[in-house]
N, C-alpha and C positions, 0 to 999 in steps of 0.2 A: 311065787307069792302065796301066802296062806289065804284061804277063803275067809272073807269077812275083815281082813286086815287092809287098811288103806295106806298106801305109800304117800308120803308127803315130801316133796322136794322144794327147797327154798331157792328160787331163782330170782336174783336181783337184777336190776337194770345193768349194773356193772358186769354181771356174769354174761349177759347177752353181748355186751360190747367187747368183752375180752375173748369170748369163745365162739362167736358166730363167724363162720368162714365161707358159707355158700348160701346164696349166690353172691352175697356181698359180705365184706368184713368191716368192722367198726373199731379197730384197736387205736387208730389215730385220734378219734374224738375222745375216746377213753383217756388216752395219755394227755391230751390237751386239757381236759376237764380236771384231771388229777393235778396237773401242773399249776392250775390256778385255785386249787383247794376245794373242788366240788365232790371229792370222793365220798364224803359222808352222806351226801344227798343220793349219790348213785347206789350206795350200799345200804342206806338206811331204810326206815319204814314209811317215810313220807311218800304219798302217792304223787308221781310226776308223769309227765309226758315228755319224752326226749325226741326231738326231731334231729336225727343223727346223719350228718353227711357221711357217705361211705368212704372207705380208705382210698379208693381209686380217685375220687374227687379231691380229697385233701392232699394226697401224694402228688397228683398232677399239678396242683397249685404250688406246692413247695418246689417241685422239680422245675417247673416252667419259670417261676419267678426267682428262684434261688435265694430265698430269704428264710430267716429263722423266726418263726412266730413267737418263740419263747423269749426273745429279746424285748418284747413289748407286752409284759404281763398285764398291765391295766387294759390295754386294747383287747388282748386275748380273753381276759375275764369277761368283758362286755360282749364279745363275740359268742363265747360259750353260753352265757346267760340268755342270749337271744334265741337259743335252741331249746330252752327248758321252760315248760309250762307247769306251774305247781298244782296240777290236778291230773288225774288219769283220764285220758280221752282216746277212745278207739275211733277208728274210721266211722263205724256205725253211730257212735256218740256224736261225732261232728255232723254227720248227715241228719240225725234226729234233731239236733239243736237248730240246724239251718231250716228244716221243715217247720219246727215249732215257731221260729221267728219269721217264717214266710220269706226267707231271703236265700241267696246263694253265696253270700259273703259273711263270714264271721270275723270278729276281732277277739283274739286271745291275748290275755295279759301274760307276758313272759316273766321269768324270775326277776328281772331288773325293773319291772313295772311298765316297760314299753309295751305297745300293742303290735301284734303280729296278725297280718291278714291271711285268712284261709278262704280260698275259693272252692266251693263245693259244687261239683258237677259230675259228669261221667268219670272224670279224674279229679282227685283232690290236689290242689296246689297250695303249698304252704309258702307264703311270701313269694309266689311265682315259681316255686321249685316243686317238681313232681315227687310224690312219694313213690318209691320203687319197691319198697318192701314194708308193707303195712302190718300193724298189729302184732309186734313181737312182744308177747305178754310176759310180765314179771310180777312177782308178789308186791313190789313197790311201785308199779306203774306199767307203762307201755313205751316201746321204742318204735318209731316209724323211720325206716331208712330213706334217706333223701338222695337225689341225684344232683345235688348242688349245695352251696353254702348259703345260709341265711345271714344277710348283712344288715345290722341295725341302721335305721335312718341316720344320716349324718356321718356314717363311717364308710370308708373305702378300704378294700383289701390292699390297695396301693400303700396305705399308711404303714403296713408291716414291712415294706421295702425301705422305708426311711431309716437312717441310723437311730438307734435307741438313744434316749437321753443319757448323757454320761453321768456316771456315779463315781464318786471317789471315796477313798478311805485312806486314813493316815496309818502307816505302819511304823511303829517305833522299835528301835533297837533296844536291847535290854538296858543299856546305859541311859538312853533317853526316857525309857519307861520310868526308871527310878527318879529321874529329875522331875517329871510331870506328875507322877503318882506315888509320892512318898507315903509310906504306911498304907498303901492301897486306896488313897483318896486323891482325887484330882486337885492339883494346885496350879493355877495359871501363873505365867511368869509376869 
């Protein structure tokens, strides 16, 4: 590097999730967030805090329960949103806020508008879940690795085991298509 020249690397929250491998990896939460359409937030310029369950936790859940979270997109979206706070908060920021308020419990508003409880002590617990890898800093926020999954009030992970609501579509043969869509416009019988 040349003297006087400053190197600038743009690291986004999404980069941390995709590239981090030790001591924990976070590719599963990245995939789930992308599946429900949050990639713009993970890659954008908006400052966020992501409380990210590590891959070990998410993979254990999928293997143990043998369910596919992607069958329940609405529930999955609610679950992912409960891990995102729309402001950058380091561990020190949370400690300072608790000191300023004279409390050991904070309430953070997550992306969906719900409140998430943070217990500030020797160890910081997010919704009762321990931070195992704090303060992974990015240009657009911070990621805190968790040793568990944050579940919104009123939701149970068991809901992902239930069959998804059925959705149906009508498939027309070319002959039927012409009958219902003459000249490219729908005509009811």
